[in-house]
C-alpha positions in Angstrom: 21.6 21.7 -44.2 22.9 23.6 -41.3 26.0 22.5 -39.2 26.0 24.1 -35.7 30.6 23.8 -35.2 32.3 24.7 -32.3 34.7 26.6 -32.6 37.1 25.6 -29.5 37.9 27.5 -26.5 40.1 30.1 -29.1 43.8 28.9 -31.1 42.4 28.1 -34.5 43.6 25.8 -34.3 41.7 23.8 -31.7 39.1 23.5 -33.8 38.4 19.7 -34.7 39.3 18.1 -37.7 35.2 17.9 -38.4 35.0 22.0 -38.2 37.2 23.2 -39.6 36.0 21.5 -42.9 32.7 22.0 -42.2 34.5 26.2 -42.1 36.0 24.9 -45.7 32.8 23.5 -47.4 30.2 26.4 -46.3 28.7 28.7 -48.9 27.6 30.4 -45.6 28.8 31.1 -42.2 27.5 32.8 -39.4 29.6 34.1 -36.5 29.5 34.5 -33.2 31.4 38.1 -34.0 32.0 38.5 -30.2 33.8 35.6 -29.2 34.9 33.4 -31.9 38.8 34.1 -33.3 38.7 35.6 -36.3 41.2 33.9 -37.2 39.7 31.0 -37.8 37.2 32.5 -40.8 40.3 31.9 -42.8 39.4 28.1 -43.3 36.5 29.4 -45.0 36.3 29.9 -48.9 37.1 33.7 -51.3 32.9 33.0 -52.2 32.0 32.0 -48.6 29.4 34.3 -47.2 30.3 36.0 -43.4 27.9 36.9 -40.4 28.7 38.3 -37.5 25.7 37.2 -35.2 26.7 40.0 -32.7 24.9 42.0 -34.8 21.9 40.3 -35.4 19.3 39.1 -34.0 17.7 35.2 -33.7 15.4 36.4 -36.2 17.8 38.2 -38.3 20.1 35.0 -38.4 17.1 32.4 -39.0 16.0 34.7 -42.1 19.7 34.2 -43.2 19.5 30.4 -43.0 16.1 30.0 -44.1 17.2 32.1 -47.4 20.6 29.6 -47.1 18.5 26.8 -47.5 15.6 27.6 -49.9 19.0 28.8 -52.5 20.5 25.2 -51.8 23.6 26.4 -49.4 25.7 24.8 -46.8 25.4 26.6 -44.2 27.8 27.0 -41.0 26.5 27.6 -37.4 29.6 29.1 -36.0 29.4 29.1 -31.8 32.4 29.8 -29.4 34.0 26.1 -27.6 31.1 23.5 -27.5 28.7 25.1 -28.2 26.1 22.7 -26.0 27.8 25.4 -23.1 25.8 28.5 -23.3 24.9 29.1 -27.0 21.8 29.0 -27.4 21.7 26.8 -29.9 18.2 25.0 -28.8 16.3 28.3 -29.9 17.4 27.8 -33.1 17.3 24.6 -33.6 13.1 24.4 -32.6 13.4 27.6 -34.8 14.8 25.0 -37.7 12.4 22.5 -37.0 9.5 24.4 -37.1 10.6 25.2 -40.9 11.9 21.3 -41.9 15.6 22.6 -42.4 17.9 19.8 -41.4 21.0 20.2 -39.2 23.1 19.0 -37.0 26.1 19.5 -34.4 29.8 19.5 -34.4 31.6 19.7 -30.5 34.1 21.8 -30.2 36.7 22.0 -27.3 35.4 24.7 -24.2 36.4 26.8 -22.6 36.1 25.3 -19.4 38.8 23.0 -21.2 41.0 25.6 -22.5 41.3 27.0 -19.2 42.5 23.7 -17.9 45.3 23.3 -20.2 46.3 26.9 -19.2 46.3 25.5 -15.7 47.7 22.4 -16.0 45.4 21.0 -13.5 43.5 18.2 -13.4 39.3 19.0 -12.0 39.6 16.2 -11.2 42.3 14.7 -8.8 41.2 12.0 -6.0 40.0 12.6 -2.7 39.9 16.7 -3.9 36.7 16.6 -6.1 35.4 13.8 -8.7 32.2 16.7 -9.7 32.7 18.9 -11.8 30.8 22.2 -11.7 30.1 24.1 -14.5 27.8 27.4 -14.3 27.2 31.0 -13.7 26.6 33.7 -11.5 22.9 35.4 -11.8 22.9 38.8 -13.4 21.3 40.1 -17.0 20.2 37.1 -17.2 18.5 34.9 -14.6 19.7 31.2 -12.9 17.3 29.1 -11.4 16.8 29.3 -7.3 18.7 25.8 -7.0 21.9 26.6 -8.5 22.7 30.0 -6.7 26.8 29.8 -6.6 25.7 30.4 -2.6 23.2 26.2 -2.8 26.2 24.7 -5.2 29.6 25.9 -2.9 28.1 24.5 -0.1 29.2 20.9 -1.6 33.3 22.3 -2.0 33.5 20.4 -5.5 35.2 21.8 -8.3 33.9 25.3 -9.5 34.4 26.4 -13.3 32.2 30.7 -13.5 31.5 31.5 -16.6 30.4 34.6 -17.9 30.8 36.2 -14.1 34.5 38.0 -14.2 32.1 41.8 -14.6 31.0 40.4 -10.6 33.8 39.1 -8.8 32.4 40.9 -6.0 29.2 39.2 -5.3 31.2 35.4 -6.7 33.5 36.0 -3.8 30.4 37.0 -1.0 28.4 34.1 -2.6 31.0 31.6 -2.9 32.2 32.4 1.1 28.1 31.8 2.0 28.2 29.0 0.7 30.6 27.6 2.0 34.1 27.9 0.1 36.8 29.4 3.1 37.7 32.8 1.7 41.5 31.1 1.9 40.4 29.0 -0.8 42.4 28.6 -3.8 41.8 30.4 -7.0 42.3 31.0 -10.5 41.4 33.6 -13.4 41.8 32.5 -16.7 41.5 35.3 -19.9 41.2 34.2 -22.9 42.4 30.2 -22.3 44.4 29.5 -25.5 44.7 33.1 -27.1 47.9 35.0 -28.2 46.7 36.8 -25.5 46.1 34.4 -22.8 46.4 35.8 -18.5 46.5 33.7 -16.2 46.1 35.0 -12.3 46.4 32.3 -9.7 44.3 34.0 -6.0 42.6 32.7 -3.4 38.3 33.1 -3.3 38.0 36.2 -1.2 40.9 38.4 -3.7 39.4 37.2 -6.9 37.9 41.1 -7.4 41.0 42.6 -6.7 43.2 40.1 -8.6 41.4 40.5 -11.9 41.0 44.6 -11.3 44.4 44.6 -10.4 45.1 43.4 -13.8 43.1 44.5 -16.2 40.3 41.6 -16.6 36.6 42.7 -17.0 35.7 40.0 -19.4 35.5 37.6 -21.1 37.6 35.3 -18.7 36.5 31.1 -16.7 36.5 31.8 -13.1 37.7 28.1 -11.2 38.0 27.0 -8.2 38.3 24.3 -5.5 41.4 22.1 -4.0 42.7 20.8 -7.5 44.5 24.2 -7.9 46.3 23.0 -4.0 49.2 20.7 -3.9 47.0 17.9 -1.7 45.9 14.7 -3.7 45.8 11.2 -4.0 47.7 9.6 -6.8 45.0 7.4 -9.3 45.0 4.0 -8.2 44.4 2.8 -11.9 48.6 3.2 -12.2 48.6 1.2 -8.4 50.6 -1.1 -8.8 48.7 -3.1 -7.1 45.1 -2.6 -8.2 43.9 -5.3 -10.0 42.0 -4.1 -13.8 41.2 -6.1 -16.7 44.7 -5.8 -18.2 47.1 -5.9 -16.1 47.3 -8.4 -12.7 48.1 -6.0 -9.1 52.0 -6.5 -8.1 52.3 -7.3 -4.5 
């Protein structure tokens, strides 16, 4: 059995209870060494065989999984955050299907959740935004044209941009051309929940300047939108005049 496990957004104690148990039971762990907190490997047994996938190809990862399965071992494939977001797990699962190797997925706390927690923010404020766009800017890995930053910016929704900290001049330009005002609030969250977490608040037009001033070039999420401001409406759910299934409205 192979278990794909979300490592969480950084801090070792933000892994799920199930994820920690799977790590403690694993005979083989393949972890994304460039992004996963190495402290998570402390959950592993001393006899566990550990591989850093930062130095491995897809073929090499699958080979380790296949050998472990042949030997009756339990494998954990440890991905950063939640593996369903930029985790490249589909290609691994397809290969496992062809080899008739069973697998399951254990979700994790995505870094976009960790970033909101670090910012002490709510992405979905009433009358500000009820939509969160998770995306990235096109770079070495292309993005479908219909999902370009410029196109998505037209919605004016909350946006969380992954894998783009090294392209902030272009990101700012595309955001503004797409519809965000230059003075729209933005934040750069570096390594959310890690010990060296850093939060930099700025505006859309100042993203590159702010990152340069703070020495941030990678491992950061870019958050954009009015949710970072101070104006919003209160939730109707807790309004005394709003009746719900559990509570009568008060006049």
